[in-house]
C-alpha positions in Angstrom: 209.3 78.4 6.3 206.4 80.2 8.3 207.1 77.9 11.1 211.0 78.5 11.1 210.4 82.2 11.2 208.1 81.8 14.3 210.7 79.6 16.0 213.3 82.3 15.3 211.2 85.1 16.9 210.5 83.2 19.9 214.2 82.7 20.4 214.8 86.4 20.1 212.1 87.3 22.6 213.0 84.6 25.4 216.8 84.2 25.3 216.6 82.7 29.0 215.4 79.6 27.5 218.6 78.6 26.0 220.2 78.4 29.5 220.3 75.0 31.0 217.8 74.4 33.7 220.4 74.3 36.6 221.4 78.2 35.7 217.9 79.5 35.7 217.7 80.0 39.5 221.1 81.6 39.7 220.5 84.1 36.9 220.0 87.3 39.0 222.8 87.0 41.5 225.2 86.4 38.4 224.0 89.6 36.4 224.4 91.4 40.0 228.1 90.2 40.5 229.0 91.1 36.7 227.2 94.8 37.0 229.4 95.6 40.3 232.7 94.2 38.7 232.2 96.4 35.8 231.6 99.4 37.9 234.7 98.8 39.8 236.6 98.6 36.8 235.5 101.9 35.7 236.3 103.6 38.7 239.8 102.2 38.9 240.5 103.5 35.2 238.8 106.9 35.9 240.9 107.7 39.2 244.2 108.2 37.7 242.7 110.9 35.3 241.1 112.7 38.2 244.0 112.7 40.3 246.2 114.1 37.6 243.6 116.8 36.9 243.3 117.5 40.9 247.2 117.8 40.8 247.5 120.1 38.0 245.0 122.5 39.5 246.9 122.4 42.9 250.0 122.8 41.1 248.5 125.9 39.3 247.4 127.3 42.4 250.6 126.9 44.3 253.0 128.0 41.6 254.7 131.4 42.2 253.3 134.0 39.7 256.2 136.2 38.5 255.0 139.8 38.4 257.1 142.4 36.3 257.0 146.2 36.4 258.7 149.1 35.9 261.6 150.3 38.5 261.2 153.9 38.2 257.9 155.0 37.8 256.7 156.5 40.9 253.9 156.5 42.6 252.7 153.5 40.4 255.8 151.0 40.9 259.5 151.9 41.9 262.2 150.6 44.0 262.2 152.3 47.3 265.1 153.4 49.4 265.7 150.2 51.0 265.6 148.2 47.6 262.2 146.9 47.8 259.4 147.1 45.3 256.8 149.9 46.3 253.9 152.0 45.0 250.4 151.6 44.0 250.8 148.5 41.6 252.8 146.8 44.2 250.3 147.1 47.0 247.4 146.3 44.5 249.0 142.9 43.4 249.8 141.9 46.9 246.2 142.4 48.0 245.1 140.3 44.8 247.5 137.6 45.8 246.3 137.7 49.3 242.7 137.3 48.7 243.4 134.9 45.7 245.7 132.5 47.6 248.5 133.1 45.1 252.3 133.3 45.8 253.7 136.4 43.8 257.4 137.3 43.0 258.2 140.9 41.9 261.0 141.9 39.2 261.2 145.5 38.5 263.4 146.6 35.6 263.4 149.0 32.7 260.2 149.1 31.0 261.3 147.9 27.7 263.2 144.8 29.5 260.0 143.9 31.2 257.8 144.0 28.1 260.3 141.7 26.3 260.3 139.4 29.5 256.6 139.0 29.4 256.8 138.0 25.8 259.8 135.5 26.3 258.0 133.9 29.5 260.7 135.1 31.9 257.4 136.9 33.7 254.0 135.9 34.0 252.2 139.1 34.3 252.9 142.8 34.0 251.0 144.8 36.6 250.8 148.0 34.9 250.2 148.6 31.1 248.2 151.0 29.2 245.8 149.6 26.9 245.7 150.3 23.1 244.4 148.3 20.2 247.8 147.5 18.9 249.2 146.3 22.2 246.0 143.8 22.5 247.4 141.9 19.5 250.4 141.0 21.6 249.1 140.6 25.2 245.7 140.2 26.9 244.5 143.0 29.2 242.7 142.7 32.4 239.6 145.2 33.3 241.5 148.7 33.9 242.1 149.4 37.7 243.2 153.1 37.0 243.1 155.9 34.4 246.4 157.5 33.5 246.3 160.9 32.1 249.5 162.2 30.2 250.7 165.8 30.1 253.3 167.9 28.3 255.9 169.4 30.9 258.3 171.9 30.2 260.4 174.9 31.7 258.6 177.9 33.0 260.4 180.1 30.6 259.2 178.0 27.3 257.2 179.2 24.8 253.6 178.3 25.4 251.9 175.5 23.4 248.4 174.1 23.5 248.4 170.5 22.0 250.5 167.5 20.7 250.3 168.8 17.5 252.3 171.9 18.4 255.3 169.7 19.2 256.2 169.2 15.8 259.5 170.7 15.2 260.2 170.7 18.9 262.8 168.4 20.7 260.6 166.1 23.0 261.8 163.3 25.6 259.9 160.4 26.1 259.9 157.0 28.1 261.3 154.1 25.9 258.4 151.8 25.2 255.8 153.5 26.8 252.4 154.3 25.5 253.2 157.8 24.8 256.2 156.6 22.7 253.9 154.5 20.8 251.3 156.9 20.4 253.5 159.9 19.4 255.3 157.6 16.7 252.0 157.0 15.3 250.9 160.8 15.1 254.1 161.3 13.0 256.3 162.7 15.9 258.9 160.0 16.0 261.8 161.7 14.0 262.7 164.3 17.0 261.8 162.1 19.9 264.7 161.6 22.4 264.2 158.1 24.2 264.8 157.7 27.8 265.0 154.5 30.3 262.8 156.1 32.9 260.4 159.1 33.1 262.6 160.8 35.6 265.3 160.8 33.0 263.1 162.8 30.6 262.1 165.1 33.3 265.6 165.8 34.1 266.7 166.5 30.5 264.0 169.1 30.3 265.1 170.7 33.3 268.7 170.8 32.4 267.7 172.5 29.2 268.7 169.9 26.9 265.1 169.0 25.6 262.5 171.4 25.3 259.4 169.3 26.3 258.8 165.8 27.9 255.5 164.1 27.6 255.0 162.0 31.0 251.8 161.0 32.9 250.6 163.7 34.8 250.6 161.8 38.4 254.3 160.6 38.1 255.3 163.9 36.6 254.0 166.1 39.5 255.6 163.4 41.8 259.0 163.9 40.3 258.7 167.6 40.4 258.2 167.6 44.2 260.5 164.7 45.1 263.5 165.6 42.6 262.8 169.4 43.4 262.8 170.2 39.5 261.0 173.7 40.5 261.7 175.2 37.0 259.2 172.6 35.4 255.4 173.0 35.2 252.6 171.0 33.4 252.5 173.3 30.0 249.4 171.1 28.7 247.6 168.9 31.0 245.3 165.7 29.6 246.7 165.5 26.1 245.9 161.9 26.3 244.0 159.4 28.5 244.5 155.5 28.8 243.2 152.6 30.7 245.7 151.0 33.1 245.4 147.2 33.3 247.4 144.0 34.1 248.8 142.3 31.0 249.6 138.7 30.4 250.9 136.9 27.4 248.3 136.1 24.5 246.0 133.3 25.6 246.9 133.0 28.9 243.0 133.5 30.0 243.3 131.4 33.2 245.7 133.7 34.9 244.2 136.8 33.7 240.6 135.8 35.3 242.2 135.2 38.5 243.7 138.9 38.5 240.2 140.0 37.3 238.3 138.2 40.1 240.9 139.5 42.7 240.2 143.1 41.4 236.5 142.6 41.8 236.8 141.3 45.4 239.1 144.2 46.4 236.5 146.8 45.1 233.6 145.2 46.8 235.5 145.0 50.2 236.8 148.6 49.9 240.8 147.6 49.9 241.0 149.0 46.4 239.9 152.5 47.4 242.3 152.5 50.4 245.2 151.5 48.3 244.2 154.2 45.3 243.9 156.8 48.0 247.0 156.0 49.7 249.2 156.3 46.3 247.1 158.4 44.1 244.6 160.5 46.2 246.6 163.5 46.8 249.9 163.6 44.8 250.9 167.3 44.2 249.9 169.0 47.6 253.1 170.6 49.5 253.5 169.7 53.0 253.1 172.7 55.5 256.2 173.0 57.4 256.4 174.5 61.2 257.9 177.3 60.0 254.9 178.4 57.9 252.8 177.5 60.7 254.5 179.9 63.2 254.5 182.6 60.6 251.0 182.7 60.2 250.1 182.0 63.9 252.4 185.2 64.6 250.5 187.3 62.1 247.3 186.6 64.1 248.6 186.4 67.7 250.8 189.4 68.0 248.2 191.9 66.4 245.7 190.4 69.0 248.0 190.8 72.0 248.8 194.4 70.8 245.0 195.0 70.6 244.3 193.5 74.1 247.3 195.1 75.4 246.2 198.6 74.2 242.5 198.0 75.1 243.7 196.9 78.8 245.9 200.3 78.9 242.9 202.2 77.8 240.7 200.7 80.2 243.1 201.0 83.2 243.3 205.0 82.3 239.6 205.2 82.3 239.3 203.5 85.7 241.9 206.2 87.0 239.9 209.0 85.7 236.5 207.7 86.8 236.4 209.9 89.8 237.3 213.1 87.9 234.7 212.4 85.2 231.7 211.1 86.7 229.5 213.5 84.6 230.9 211.8 81.5 230.4 208.1 82.8 227.5 207.6 80.6 229.2 208.7 77.4 232.4 206.4 78.2 230.2 203.5 78.9 228.4 204.0 75.5 231.8 204.3 73.6 233.0 201.0 75.6 229.8 199.0 74.3 230.1 200.5 70.9 233.8 199.2 70.8 232.8 195.9 71.8 230.1 195.7 69.2 232.3 196.5 66.4 234.7 193.9 67.7 231.9 191.2 67.7 230.6 192.5 64.2 234.3 192.4 62.9 234.5 188.7 64.5 231.5 187.6 62.4 232.9 189.3 59.2 236.2 187.4 59.7 234.3 184.1 60.1 232.1 184.7 57.1 235.0 185.3 55.1 236.8 182.0 56.2 233.6 180.0 55.2 233.9 181.7 51.8 237.6 180.9 51.5 236.7 177.2 52.5 234.0 177.2 49.9 236.5 178.4 47.3 238.8 175.8 48.0 235.9 173.2 47.8 234.8 174.5 44.5 238.4 174.4 43.0 238.5 170.7 44.1 235.1 169.8 42.6 236.1 171.6 39.4 239.2 169.7 39.1 237.3 166.3 39.6 234.8 167.2 36.9 237.2 168.2 34.4 238.4 164.4 34.1 235.3 162.9 32.9 234.5 166.2 30.9 237.7 165.6 29.1 236.9 162.1 28.2 233.7 163.4 26.9 235.2 165.8 24.5 237.8 163.4 23.6 235.7 160.8 22.7 232.6 162.6 21.1 234.6 163.8 17.9 235.6 160.2 17.5 232.2 158.8 17.4 231.2 161.7 15.0 234.0 160.5 12.7 233.0 157.0 12.9 229.3 157.7 12.3 230.2 159.8 9.3 232.3 156.9 7.9 229.9 154.1 8.9 226.8 156.4 7.5 228.2 155.6 3.6 227.8 151.9 4.3 224.4 152.1 5.8 223.1 154.4 3.3 224.2 151.9 0.7 222.5 149.2 2.6 219.5 151.3 3.0 219.0 152.0 -0.8 219.5 148.4 -1.8 217.4 146.6 0.9 215.0 149.5 2.1 214.4 150.5 5.7 215.8 148.2 8.6 215.8 148.2 12.5 218.8 150.0 14.0 219.3 150.4 17.7 215.7 149.4 18.3 214.3 152.1 15.9 214.0 152.5 12.1 217.1 153.4 10.0 215.4 156.2 8.3 214.9 157.8 11.7 218.1 156.9 13.2 220.0 158.5 10.2 218.3 161.8 11.6 218.7 161.4 15.2 222.1 160.1 15.7 224.1 163.1 14.3 221.9 165.5 16.5 222.4 163.2 19.6 226.2 163.3 19.2 226.3 167.1 18.6 224.2 167.4 21.9 226.9 165.2 23.7 229.7 167.4 22.6 227.9 170.5 23.0 227.0 169.5 26.7 230.7 168.5 27.4 231.7 171.9 25.9 229.4 173.5 28.4 230.1 171.6 31.4 233.7 172.6 30.5 233.0 176.2 30.3 231.1 176.1 33.7 233.7 174.4 35.5 236.4 177.0 34.1 234.0 179.8 35.4 233.9 178.2 38.9 237.7 177.9 38.9 238.0 181.3 37.8 235.7 182.5 40.3 237.4 180.7 43.4 240.9 181.4 42.1 242.8 184.0 44.3 243.0 187.5 42.9 246.4 188.6 42.0 245.8 191.1 39.2 245.7 194.2 41.7 242.9 195.8 39.5 244.9 196.3 36.6 243.2 194.0 33.8 241.4 195.6 31.3 237.8 193.9 31.2 235.0 193.3 29.0 232.1 193.9 31.1 229.7 192.0 29.0 232.1 188.8 29.3 232.0 189.3 33.2 228.6 189.6 33.1 228.0 186.3 30.9 230.3 184.3 33.2 228.4 185.7 36.4 225.1 184.4 34.6 226.6 181.1 33.8 227.6 180.5 37.5 224.2 181.2 39.1 222.3 179.7 36.2 220.8 177.0 38.3 219.4 179.5 40.8 217.9 181.5 37.9 216.1 178.7 36.4 214.7 177.8 39.7 213.5 181.5 40.4 212.1 182.5 37.2 211.0 181.4 33.9 211.4 184.9 32.3 215.1 186.1 32.6 216.2 188.2 29.6 219.4 189.8 29.0 220.8 192.4 26.5 224.6 193.0 25.9 225.2 196.1 23.7 227.9 195.3 21.2 231.0 197.1 20.8 230.9 198.1 24.3 234.2 200.0 25.9 236.5 198.2 28.1 237.0 198.9 32.0 239.9 198.8 34.0 239.8 196.7 37.2 239.7 193.1 38.5 237.5 190.5 36.6 237.2 188.2 39.3 236.0 191.0 41.8 233.4 192.5 39.4 232.3 189.0 38.7 231.5 188.6 42.7 229.8 191.8 42.4 227.5 190.6 39.6 226.7 187.2 41.2 225.6 188.9 44.4 223.3 191.4 42.6 221.8 188.5 40.5 221.3 186.4 43.4 219.4 189.0 45.3 217.3 189.6 42.4 216.5 185.8 42.4 215.7 185.9 46.0 213.2 189.0 45.6 210.9 187.1 43.1 207.8 185.9 44.9 207.0 183.2 42.1 208.8 182.0 38.8 206.4 184.1 36.6 207.9 187.4 37.7 211.0 188.2 35.5 214.5 189.5 35.7 216.0 191.8 33.2 219.9 192.5 32.4 221.2 194.9 30.0 224.5 196.7 29.4 225.2 199.8 27.3 227.7 202.8 26.9 226.7 206.2 28.3 228.8 208.3 25.7 228.0 211.7 27.5 229.6 210.6 30.7 232.1 208.2 29.1 230.9 205.4 31.4 229.8 201.8 31.0 226.5 200.8 32.6 225.0 197.5 33.7 221.3 197.8 34.8 219.7 194.8 36.4 215.9 195.0 37.2 213.7 192.5 38.9 209.8 192.3 39.3 210.0 191.3 42.8 208.4 192.9 46.2 210.8 195.9 46.1 212.5 197.8 48.9 211.0 199.8 51.5 212.1 203.7 51.1 213.6 203.7 54.7 215.7 200.8 53.7 217.2 202.2 50.5 219.8 204.2 52.0 221.2 201.7 54.4 221.3 198.8 51.8 225.4 199.1 51.7 225.9 199.7 55.3 227.7 196.8 56.9 225.8 194.1 58.4 222.3 195.6 57.4 219.9 193.2 56.1 216.3 192.6 55.3 216.8 188.8 55.2 217.6 188.1 58.8 215.5 185.1 59.0 217.0 183.6 56.0 220.5 183.5 57.3 221.5 186.8 55.7 224.6 188.7 57.1 224.3 192.1 55.5 227.8 191.6 54.2 226.9 191.1 50.5 225.9 194.7 49.2 228.5 196.1 51.8 231.4 194.5 50.0 230.0 194.9 46.6 229.8 198.5 47.1 233.3 198.8 48.4 234.5 196.7 45.3 232.7 199.2 42.8 234.0 202.2 44.6 237.7 200.8 44.3 236.9 200.6 40.6 236.0 204.2 40.3 232.4 203.3 40.0 229.1 203.6 41.3 226.1 201.5 42.5 222.7 202.9 42.7 219.4 201.3 44.0 215.7 202.4 42.8 212.5 200.6 44.0 209.0 201.7 43.2 207.1 198.9 45.2 206.8 196.6 42.0 210.5 195.7 41.7 213.9 197.0 42.4 216.5 198.4 39.7 220.3 198.2 40.3 222.5 200.4 38.3 226.1 199.7 38.1 228.3 202.5 36.6 232.1 202.1 35.7 234.4 204.7 33.9 235.0 203.4 30.4 238.9 202.6 29.7 240.7 203.8 26.4 244.0 202.6 25.2 245.3 206.3 25.0 245.2 206.4 28.7 248.0 203.8 28.9 250.2 205.7 26.3 
C-alpha cells in the first residue's frame, strides 16, 4: 500500500514521464502553438462586442438631440419675427452643442405641451425649467444656469399689496404649467387662478382690466411691458419667489444630463456663458434714449451758453469802445472782469462736482439693486432653516435623552443645541441689517421729488444718516454715542436733503478726529420755548481756528485743500437748512467743534 501511494505521488508531480520518448523534445513548441491559438480565438470572440459598444457610443454622439422650450417666454426663449428660435436659452443650448459636438433640433410650443412632450419622449430635454422638489420626482435636473425671480404685476391704479398671501380673494392670472402655477396651487390660491397659455397673455389681461394681478417672472415681465407698451403695468411686489433655472431630462437619462452639465461647466470656464447671460439678461428694463431727448438736453446746455458768451462778447466790445474815455477806471474794470472769470471757473468746478455726485448716485443705486438679490435669498431661506431646526430639535432631544451626548457638526450636541439657534438668528438679523442699509442707500441716491413737503421725524433721518456712514464712524472712533429724544415734534421738508446735510456733518466730524480714542456725540431735543427741533453734533477733534468760523459756509472755502476738499459741502448744507427755515451754527473752543442744527417744529394744526 505504501509503495502504491508513492508511485501515485510520482505520477502527479512528473506528468511528462507519461509522454512517449519521441514527444519529449517537441513538448515546448506544442505548448506555444496551443497558447497562441487560444489567444486568437479569444480576440475574435471579443471583437464583435467591442465594435458594438463603439458603434453604440458613436451613434449616441451623432444622434440629433431634440430640445424643447416655450415659444413665448422672452427673453429666455421665444419665436422671433423671422420664425426662428431665439433667446438666452437658445443661444446657451447652441453653445453647449458646439463645445460638446452634439446635433440639436429646437421644438418650441406652449409650455404645457412641451412638458407633456418630455414625458412622452417626443423631446429629449427641456432647456429652461425651474427646479422644485415635486418636479424632481418626474424629471432629472442639471446644475442651474440662471436664477429666476418672480414678481406680482398690477395696474398703477390697483390697491397696493405686499405679499402673495394678500392675493387671496383677488383675481390672478398665471402661466399654465409654470412653476408659479404649481406654487400658488400648493399655497391654496388655486380657486381664483386664471390660467393662460403664455405669460404675455397674463400681462395683457391685467392691462385690459379683466384680471387684477399677474404673477410672472420679473425679467420677462419687464421685457413685455417695454416691448408690448403696457405702460399702465408696474411690478407691485418684487421677488416674491426665487427658483433655480435648469435643463431637465426624463427620469433616468443620466448620460444626456451629464453632457449638458459638462457643456455648462466648459462655457463658464471659457467666458462664453457670461457673454450670453449679459447679452440677454444683463440690462432688460433700461429704456433707450432717443435722438429727440439728446437734442433737447443739448439745447438746454448749448443755448444758455451761447447767450452767455454772446452777452459777454457784447459787454467786452462796449468796454473797448469806452476804454479811451474811462482810462482812470481801467484798473477797476479789469478787476471786475477777472472776478467774473473767477466766478465762471468756480461755477464750472461746482458743475463738475455735481456731475460726479450724480454719477455716484447712479452707481450706488445699481450696486444696491444687485445686493438685494442675495440678501433676499438670505431672508427667504433663514426662516425655513429656523423652522427646520425647531422641528428637528424634538428628534435630536429625544435621541440625546436616550443615548447621551453625541457629536453633531464636529461639536458635542449639548453645545450645538445652544449655538445653532443663535447662529440662525444672527444670519437673519444680518440679512435684515444688509437690507436696511441697502434701502437707506437707495433712498439717499434717489432723485428728490417731494419739493420739501414731507413731514419728517428728525430722529429717523439722523438714524438713516448714521447707518449710511457707519463704516467711516467705526474707522474714525471707538467712542460714538447718540441720544435721540423720544416724542420729538415733526419738521416739514425733504428727508433726503436733510439726510444729505447730516451725512456731511458726521463725515466732517470723523475727519476732524486725530485718533480713534477721541469721541463724537449726537443728540436731539425739542426747544419748547422757541418751538424748534434741535440736533447737536460734537466732536473731540482739533477744532477750528477763530478766523475761519465765519467763513465755513462760504462756497469753495475749505481747510482740507490737501485732502481733496472742494469747500462745497458746508455751503450746500447751509443752503439746504436755510430753505427749511432753520439755522446751522458752529462753535469751537480748541478742543473740538460743536454743530447745532435748528429746524422749526411742524404741527398738524398748521395744515388745517
